[in-house]
Residue frames relative to the residue before (quaternion, step in Angstrom):
aa qw qx qy qz dx dy dz
M 1.0000 0.0000 0.0000 0.0000 0.00 0.00 0.00
L 0.7347 -0.3714 0.2713 0.4987 3.53 -1.20 -0.55
R 0.2306 -0.7791 0.5711 0.1171 3.47 -0.69 1.11
I 0.4655 0.6656 -0.4446 0.3777 3.63 1.32 -0.22
L 0.7289 0.4783 -0.2650 0.4119 3.63 0.87 -0.74
R 0.3922 0.7063 -0.4664 0.3603 3.51 1.24 0.19
F 0.3915 -0.7117 0.5164 0.2711 3.48 -0.87 0.88
P 0.4969 -0.6437 0.4907 0.3130 3.56 -1.09 0.75
S 0.5953 -0.5312 0.4046 0.4470 3.64 -1.12 0.36
L 0.3985 -0.7424 0.5022 0.1946 3.49 -0.89 1.08
P 0.5216 -0.6371 0.4368 0.3622 3.63 -0.94 0.63
A 0.6633 0.4977 -0.3112 0.4642 3.64 1.12 -0.52
A 0.4133 0.7275 -0.4766 0.2699 3.65 1.16 0.05
G 0.6611 0.5036 -0.3160 0.4578 3.63 1.18 -0.54
L 0.5138 0.6387 -0.4436 0.3622 3.60 1.20 -0.10
P 0.5675 -0.5589 0.4642 0.3875 3.64 -1.29 0.33
A 0.6584 -0.5707 0.3459 0.3481 3.46 -1.16 0.68
P 0.6576 0.4733 -0.3681 0.4561 3.69 0.96 -0.63
V 0.6136 0.5344 -0.3493 0.4647 3.61 1.06 -0.49
L 0.6546 0.4902 -0.3098 0.4850 3.55 0.98 -0.82
G 0.6241 0.5474 -0.3035 0.4676 3.52 1.06 -0.73
A 0.6325 0.5210 -0.2862 0.4966 3.56 1.03 -0.84
L 0.6868 0.4829 -0.2961 0.4554 3.55 0.90 -0.90
W 0.6052 0.5393 -0.3269 0.4859 3.58 1.15 -0.77
M 0.6503 0.4909 -0.3180 0.4849 3.62 0.87 -0.90
C 0.6667 0.5021 -0.3260 0.4440 3.70 0.78 -0.74
G 0.6593 0.4816 -0.3003 0.4932 3.50 1.08 -0.81
A 0.6122 0.5130 -0.3745 0.4709 3.67 1.01 -0.61
A 0.6767 0.5224 -0.3177 0.4103 3.55 0.80 -0.96
C 0.6557 0.5022 -0.2912 0.4828 3.52 1.10 -0.88
S 0.6574 0.4951 -0.3372 0.4573 3.60 1.07 -0.66
F 0.6169 0.5255 -0.3572 0.4645 3.61 1.07 -0.75
A 0.6431 0.5403 -0.3220 0.4368 3.62 0.90 -0.99
L 0.6316 0.5402 -0.3001 0.4683 3.60 1.04 -0.92
M 0.6895 0.4705 -0.2950 0.4651 3.52 0.90 -1.05
V 0.6259 0.5095 -0.3672 0.4624 3.69 0.82 -0.71
N 0.6849 0.4678 -0.3181 0.4592 3.61 0.75 -0.76
L 0.6382 0.4949 -0.3248 0.4922 3.59 0.98 -0.76
V 0.6530 0.4824 -0.3396 0.4749 3.68 0.79 -0.73
R 0.6424 0.4902 -0.3588 0.4672 3.66 0.85 -0.85
H 0.6896 0.4700 -0.3140 0.4527 3.67 0.91 -0.79
L 0.6951 0.4728 -0.3009 0.4502 3.68 0.85 -0.81
T 0.6607 0.5007 -0.3543 0.4327 3.63 0.90 -0.76
A 0.5399 0.5979 -0.4501 0.3852 3.59 1.10 -0.23
S 0.7918 0.2724 -0.1174 0.5339 3.69 1.08 -0.60
L 0.7399 0.3089 -0.2500 0.5428 3.64 1.09 -0.31
D 0.5573 -0.5445 0.4864 0.3955 3.59 -1.40 0.21
P 0.5772 -0.6086 0.4058 0.3630 3.55 -1.06 0.76
L 0.5979 0.5420 -0.3975 0.4368 3.70 1.04 -0.48
Q 0.6642 0.4855 -0.3337 0.4601 3.59 0.98 -0.65
V 0.5818 0.5292 -0.3546 0.5057 3.66 1.13 -0.53
V 0.6473 0.5080 -0.3328 0.4607 3.67 0.90 -0.84
F 0.6640 0.5110 -0.3097 0.4494 3.50 0.97 -0.90
F 0.7137 0.4524 -0.2956 0.4457 3.55 0.79 -0.95
R 0.5828 0.5530 -0.3795 0.4588 3.68 1.16 -0.62
N 0.6988 0.4806 -0.2883 0.4446 3.55 0.87 -0.86
A 0.6337 0.5128 -0.3251 0.4794 3.61 1.13 -0.75
F 0.6809 0.4566 -0.3178 0.4763 3.61 0.89 -0.68
G 0.5927 0.5634 -0.3357 0.4674 3.54 1.18 -0.45
L 0.6474 0.4928 -0.2838 0.5075 3.52 1.18 -0.72
L 0.6357 0.5226 -0.3289 0.4634 3.56 1.04 -0.69
A 0.6385 0.5156 -0.3218 0.4722 3.58 1.15 -0.74
M 0.7128 0.4355 -0.2796 0.4734 3.63 1.10 -0.67
L 0.4660 0.7222 -0.4285 0.2786 3.65 1.14 -0.34
P 0.6388 0.5031 -0.3625 0.4554 3.65 0.82 -0.68
W 0.6773 0.4958 -0.2983 0.4545 3.54 0.87 -0.84
L 0.6156 0.5249 -0.3250 0.4898 3.66 1.13 -0.89
I 0.7082 0.4582 -0.2999 0.4456 3.61 0.77 -0.94
G 0.6733 0.4875 -0.3197 0.4548 3.53 1.02 -0.64
R 0.7576 0.3634 -0.2130 0.4986 3.65 0.89 -0.74
G 0.4640 -0.6782 0.4610 0.3350 3.59 1.09 -0.58
L 0.6167 -0.6062 0.3703 0.3392 3.53 -1.10 0.46
S 0.4849 0.6835 -0.4064 0.3642 3.54 1.40 -0.22
V 0.5840 0.5823 -0.3724 0.4257 3.66 1.23 -0.42
L 0.6805 0.4837 -0.2876 0.4694 3.63 1.24 -0.27
R 0.3962 0.7057 -0.4847 0.3317 3.55 1.39 0.19
T 0.0231 0.7775 -0.6282 0.0154 3.60 -1.15 0.78
Q 0.4608 -0.6434 0.5528 0.2612 3.35 -1.44 0.26
R 0.7536 0.3842 -0.1598 0.5088 3.48 1.29 -0.43
L 0.0082 -0.8640 0.5035 0.0006 3.59 0.94 0.91
G 0.6846 0.4823 -0.3519 0.4182 3.63 0.79 -0.76
L 0.6498 0.4921 -0.3417 0.4679 3.70 0.97 -0.65
H 0.6268 0.4934 -0.3745 0.4726 3.71 1.07 -0.54
V 0.6289 0.4996 -0.3524 0.4804 3.67 0.98 -0.69
L 0.6671 0.4575 -0.3386 0.4807 3.61 0.83 -0.79
R 0.6350 0.5176 -0.3588 0.4473 3.72 0.86 -0.52
A 0.6375 0.5127 -0.3110 0.4838 3.57 1.08 -0.91
A 0.6067 0.5591 -0.3143 0.4697 3.66 1.01 -0.82
I 0.7219 0.4494 -0.2678 0.4529 3.52 0.74 -1.01
G 0.6414 0.5275 -0.3055 0.4658 3.52 1.20 -0.81
I 0.6690 0.4762 -0.3141 0.4764 3.64 0.98 -0.70
A 0.6523 0.4884 -0.3311 0.4757 3.58 1.04 -0.69
A 0.6484 0.4858 -0.3362 0.4801 3.65 1.03 -0.52
M 0.6029 0.5442 -0.3442 0.4710 3.56 1.16 -0.63
V 0.6310 0.5190 -0.3042 0.4899 3.59 1.01 -0.91
C 0.6928 0.4386 -0.3120 0.4799 3.67 0.71 -0.89
W 0.6472 0.5260 -0.3312 0.4413 3.66 0.93 -0.64
F 0.7046 0.4501 -0.2584 0.4838 3.53 0.92 -0.89
T 0.6145 0.5297 -0.3557 0.4639 3.50 1.18 -0.40
T 0.6296 0.5043 -0.3264 0.4927 3.54 1.08 -0.66
R 0.6045 0.5351 -0.3696 0.4600 3.70 1.06 -0.68
R 0.6447 0.5275 -0.3485 0.4297 3.57 1.07 -0.46
A 0.6635 0.5498 -0.2946 0.4132 3.45 1.02 -0.81
R 0.3832 -0.7232 0.5386 0.2002 3.47 -1.08 0.87
W 0.0790 -0.7780 0.6229 0.0220 3.58 -0.93 0.86
P 0.5299 -0.3534 -0.7614 0.1211 1.55 -1.38 2.06
P 0.6395 -0.5439 0.3633 0.4041 3.57 -1.11 0.37
S 0.5580 -0.6654 0.3689 0.3314 3.51 -0.91 0.95
N 0.6749 0.4845 -0.2990 0.4694 3.75 1.15 -0.46
T 0.4406 0.6833 -0.4703 0.3433 3.60 1.32 0.11
P 0.4181 -0.7047 0.4934 0.2919 3.74 -0.67 0.88
S 0.4393 -0.6632 0.5140 0.3209 3.62 -1.02 0.50
C 0.7028 -0.4528 0.3403 0.4303 3.49 -1.32 0.15
R 0.6163 0.5737 -0.3504 0.4101 3.60 1.05 -0.65
S 0.7510 0.3944 -0.2578 0.4627 3.54 0.88 -0.78
R 0.5922 0.5731 -0.3566 0.4401 3.65 1.31 -0.20
R 0.3649 -0.6950 0.5808 0.2157 3.41 -1.09 0.92
S 0.2769 0.7436 -0.5655 0.2248 3.59 -0.11 1.28
T 0.6488 -0.5196 0.4115 0.3738 3.47 -1.39 0.06
A 0.5761 0.5700 -0.3690 0.4550 3.65 1.25 -0.26
S 0.3386 -0.7031 0.5848 0.2215 3.46 -0.82 0.89
P 0.6229 -0.5654 0.3620 0.4017 3.56 -1.19 0.40
C 0.6834 0.4339 -0.3043 0.5021 3.65 1.09 -0.36
S 0.4596 0.6678 -0.4814 0.3332 3.67 1.07 0.07
P 0.5589 -0.6098 0.4264 0.3660 3.57 -1.12 0.52
R 0.5735 0.5790 -0.4023 0.4172 3.64 1.13 -0.29
C 0.6590 0.4327 -0.2950 0.5399 3.67 1.13 -0.56
R 0.0444 -0.7732 0.6324 -0.0173 3.62 -0.59 1.19
T 0.2124 0.7537 -0.5991 0.1670 3.61 -0.22 1.16
S 0.4801 -0.6694 0.4663 0.3223 3.55 -1.06 0.42
T 0.5778 0.5872 -0.4051 0.3964 3.56 1.13 -0.12
P 0.5407 -0.6257 0.4188 0.3752 3.62 -0.93 0.67
C 0.5767 -0.5816 0.4678 0.3321 3.56 -1.36 0.63
S 0.0745 0.7486 -0.6564 0.0566 3.40 -1.25 0.76
A 0.6695 -0.4510 0.3687 0.4609 3.61 -1.25 0.12
P 0.5064 -0.6146 0.4867 0.3591 3.58 -1.02 0.64
P 0.5691 -0.6196 0.4219 0.3380 3.58 -1.15 0.71
């Protein structure tokens, strides 16, 4: 196939396996943090379904060199139904997660502790508002 897509030998190849594993974990953590911030930023202006589409499209773009180099035969499976179910659950979870990233918490129309008729006084630890404590009206 295409030998052009082979990765050159990495300079980290001489490192011990635990160090390489730790480096991969740090890279994954940075990637997840970047993704969360991008999703938070994008869902402010785009529909969560659009963000799910683009996340999966860019994931496919990242996998294309591997797929071209190895061929589609690496995707062959004996349990196609389970893989389709796993993909559907994964996409549903992604839609739910990206939708919650869009939501603001606490909602802006939620009354504060001062305006609620409750047993908690405005100065009680259960009432967490940013306004300074004063005597109840």
